[in-house]
KOLDO-768149 format. One record per residue (C-alpha): x, y, z. Coordinates in steps of 0.05 Angstrom, whole numbers, padded with zeros to 5 digits, always signed. Example, Ala and Ser with C-alpha at 12.3 -4.5 7.8 and 13.67 -1.06 7.14 Angstrom:
+00246-00090+00156;+00273-00021+00143;
end
This chain:
-00209-00617-00729;-00138-00603-00710;-00113-00616-00641;-00068-00570-00600;-00014-00607-00563;+00017-00576-00502;+00093-00571-00509;+00134-00560-00445;+00104-00503-00405;+00068-00474-00465;-00007-00473-00463;-00042-00495-00527;-00068-00436-00567;-00090-00424-00639;-00058-00354-00638;+00014-00350-00665;+00070-00309-00636;+00080-00341-00569;+00155-00342-00575;+00162-00270-00594;+00113-00243-00543;+00144-00285-00488;+00213-00260-00507;+00190-00188-00505;+00158-00199-00437;+00220-00230-00407;+00266-00176-00436;+00223-00121-00409;+00216-00154-00341;+00293-00163-00338;+00308-00091-00357;+00255-00060-00313;+00255-00103-00251;+00306-00159-00248;+00369-00122-00269;+00358-00064-00220;+00342-00113-00164;+00405-00152-00179;+00448-00089-00181;+00419-00070-00114;+00437-00137-00082;+00505-00136-00113;+00521-00068-00087;+00497-00088-00018;+00539-00150-00020;+00600-00109-00038;+00601-00081+00034;+00623-00147+00063;+00589-00192+00115;+00613-00152+00175;+00587-00086+00151;+00522-00116+00128;+00510-00145+00196;+00531-00080+00230;+00484-00035+00189;+00427-00085+00190;+00430-00095+00266;+00443-00022+00282;+00390+00010+00329;+00379+00067+00279;+00365+00020+00220;+00319-00023+00262;+00281+00036+00289;+00271+00064+00219;+00248-00003+00191;+00201-00013+00250;+00170+00057+00239;+00164+00048+00165;+00130-00020+00167;+00089-00008+00230;+00063+00060+00205;+00047+00030+00137;+00009-00027+00169;-00032+00018+00214;-00044+00067+00155;-00067+00008+00111;-00117-00016+00163;-00146+00053+00174;-00149+00064+00099;-00185-00002+00091;-00238+00017+00141;-00250+00086+00116;-00240+00068+00043;-00295+00017+00048;-00342+00068+00078;-00326+00121+00025;-00335+00069-00030;-00402+00049-00001;-00426+00120+00002;-00403+00136-00068;-00437+00073-00096;-00501+00070-00057;-00521+00143-00047;-00532+00202-00093;-00521+00269-00060;-00502+00341-00079;-00428+00344-00094;-00423+00269-00109;-00379+00279-00170;-00334+00326-00131;-00324+00276-00074;-00311+00220-00126;-00259+00262-00160;-00228+00284-00094;-00212+00213-00078;-00161+00212-00133;-00128+00275-00110;-00069+00239-00075;-00054+00207-00142;-00044+00273-00178;-00019+00318-00121;+00058+00320-00114;+00079+00286-00051;+00119+00347-00029;+00057+00391-00034;+00017+00340+00005;+00069+00337+00060;+00071+00413+00067;-00004+00417+00069;-00010+00362+00121;+00043+00394+00164;+00007+00460+00162;-00058+00428+00181;-00032+00383+00236;+00021+00429+00269;+00007+00455+00339;-00020+00520+00311;-00054+00488+00250;-00129+00482+00235;-00132+00410+00257;-00071+00404+00302;-00096+00457+00351;-00150+00412+00380;-00104+00354+00401;-00051+00403+00423;-00098+00429+00476;-00094+00360+00509;-00018+00354+00501;-00022+00310+00439;+00024+00324+00381;+00012+00299+00310;+00061+00334+00266;+00136+00318+00279;+00119+00252+00312;+00105+00181+00289;+00032+00198+00290;+00045+00248+00234;+00077+00192+00193;+00013+00151+00198;-00029+00210+00177;+00013+00223+00116;+00011+00149+00098;-00064+00146+00105;-00071+00205+00058;-00029+00173+00002;-00057+00102+00010;-00133+00114+00019;-00148+00119-00057;-00122+00050-00069;-00174+00020-00024;-00231+00062-00050;-00215+00046-00122;-00206-00028-00109;-00273-00037-00071;-00317+00012-00111;-00325-00030-00173;-00343-00092-00133;-00396-00054-00095;-00422-00024-00159;-00429-00093-00190;-00460-00124-00128;-00534-00143-00133;-00576-00107-00084;-00632-00159-00088;-00590-00206-00046;-00587-00155+00009;-00662-00143+00003;-00675-00217+00005;-00632-00222+00070;-00673-00165+00101;-00739-00201+00080;-00715-00264+00113;-00707-00226+00178;-00632-00210+00177;-00614-00149+00217;-00574-00094+00182;-00511-00114+00220;-00519-00187+00201;-00533-00167+00128;-00469-00128+00127;-00425-00182+00156;-00462-00241+00124;-00478-00215+00054;-00438-00154+00036;-00370-00163+00067;-00360-00235+00041;-00369-00209-00029;-00324-00148-00019;-00272-00182+00023;-00225-00203-00036;-00226-00132-00066;-00216-00101+00005;-00156-00147+00017;-00129-00126-00051;-00137-00053-00033;-00104-00065+00034;-00045-00098-00002;-00037-00039-00050;-00045+00012+00006;+00008-00024+00049;+00057-00030-00010;+00047+00044-00028;+00056+00067+00044;+00121+00028+00056;+00161+00067+00006;+00130+00136+00016;+00182+00191+00023;+00159+00258-00004;+00098+00272+00041;+00129+00240+00103;+00193+00280+00111;+00157+00344+00121;+00109+00321+00175;+00152+00268+00210;+00204+00314+00240;+00258+00264+00219;+00284+00252+00289;+00332+00191+00289;+00305+00131+00330;+00238+00168+00337;+00208+00193+00273;+00259+00175+00219;+00231+00128+00165;+00274+00079+00125;+00269+00116+00058;+00297+00177+00092;+00354+00136+00122;+00370+00112+00052;+00373+00183+00025;+00417+00205+00083;+00467+00149+00068;+00466+00169-00005;+00482+00241+00012;+00541+00215+00054;+00565+00177-00008;+00553+00112+00031;+00522+00076-00029;+00535+00007-00002;+00502+00025+00065;+00442+00053+00028;+00437-00009-00015;+00437-00052+00049;+00379-00014+00080;+00341-00016+00014;+00354-00090+00007;+00327-00102+00077;+00263-00064+00060;+00256-00103-00004;+00264-00170+00030;+00215-00152+00086;+00164-00123+00037;+00169-00185-00008;+00158-00232+00049;+00099-00193+00076;+00066-00186+00008;+00073-00260-00004;+00038-00273+00062;-00018-00224+00045;-00026-00253-00025;-00029-00324+00005;-00086-00301+00050;-00120-00268-00009;-00115-00331-00053;-00142-00373+00006;-00201-00326+00016;-00217-00327-00059;-00218-00403-00061;-00260-00407+00002;-00310-00358-00028;-00311-00395-00094;-00279-00341-00137;-00229-00388-00167;
end
């Protein structure tokens, strides 16, 4: 029997073609991801240290970044809660219109973001179908930061549903029935049996929803109002600088978003890996 010897970082395998496939992967990764990111940072660095510090520390940039990341975080949390409930209903219950609801979950994937933004604005405006009720109490949704959160929930919700739904479908209900026979209450069965198994998938859905919401532009600009220092998101600020032919300034704001997103996603993935190890998935 022949023995496979590990050479360098290469894992032993009986299949040929490692060098060719690895080269194709590195080339594709460089062309699609690494080179554009390098060009972005080079363009931002061309502005000089003083301009980089001035743009990065300006109140308008900080307010836009704070709204983008804060609204994305809130939207991801809300999407995680309701996405888990929707996935649970779709998996565990059969009801009239089940297929329609299941297909409607994917609507934000197929719907153009501009159309979604116009529809949400019409619904949540002061004279809209949904916006009329909070407007009676002096609460505005459209053209405020709350409208940004609403738009981000709309575009990020499917990521949570589709991440959690397969896990719930594969879960064995006899474990839940055993917990009920042993005297566990419904609340204890949910937090002690169901959520530990769903938690890694739910955290994955939260990560995808958060990442999707950070860079959302099309649906936000219609409902946000785009008021500087109030309801202006960072992607819109980048577009404004591009329209002013301030390419270096736009690159600086984009680089700040990239760095902050990368750090946050690393933290979330670290928590996800820790939870998987704790639950025995790896």
